[in-house]
N, C-alpha and C positions, 0 to 999 in steps of 0.2 A: 789349328790348335797348336799352340806353343806352350809347353809346360815349363814353368819357371823353376830353376834349381837355385836354392839358397845355400850358400856355403859359408862356414865360419870355422875359425881355428879355436880349438879348445885350449884350456890352460896347460894341459899335459902334452900339447903339440900335435895331437891328432886333428884331422879335419873332419867335420861333420857336414854332410850334404843331405838336403831333403827337398821333396817336391810337395809344396803345400796343397796343391790341388788333388793329391792322391794321399789321403790319410794313411799314416803308418809307413810311408816310403821314406826311410831315413837310414843312412849308412855312415860308417866311419871309414876313413882311409889314412894311410901313413902320410900321403901327400895330397895336395889339393886335387890334382888330376886323378889320382886313384879314387878319391871320394866321388868325384864327378862321374867317372866311368862306371863305378859300381852303382850309383843311384840311377843312372840312365838304364843300365841293364835290369835293375830291379823294377823300374817303372815299366819297361816293356813286358816283363813277366806278369806284373799286376794287370796291365791292360789286356794281355792275351788271356789271362785267367778270367777276367770279367767278361770278355767276349765269349769264351767257352761256356760260361754259365748264364749268359743272357742278361747280365747286369748292365746298368747304364754306364756310359763313358762320357768324358768331357769333350763336347764339340767335335766328334769324329767327322762330321760332315765337312769340316774345313780341311781334313787330311785326305780323304778319298773322293775321287770323282768317278761315278759309275756311268759308263757309256754303253750304248746298245751293242 
């Protein structure tokens, strides 16, 4: 699973980053890198929360390999 991060600069100079595969995961940053870092952190929190609550996750089978 590779989550795509879309980044764009707003008219006021702030950067907006979002992960389209995770509805609501959208953050602002003062720099492009700050926005990317913040949206990655938020994405991990959202995925962890979904795991904790037994909700579906996008294609986790491609991320983890379970061995005996």
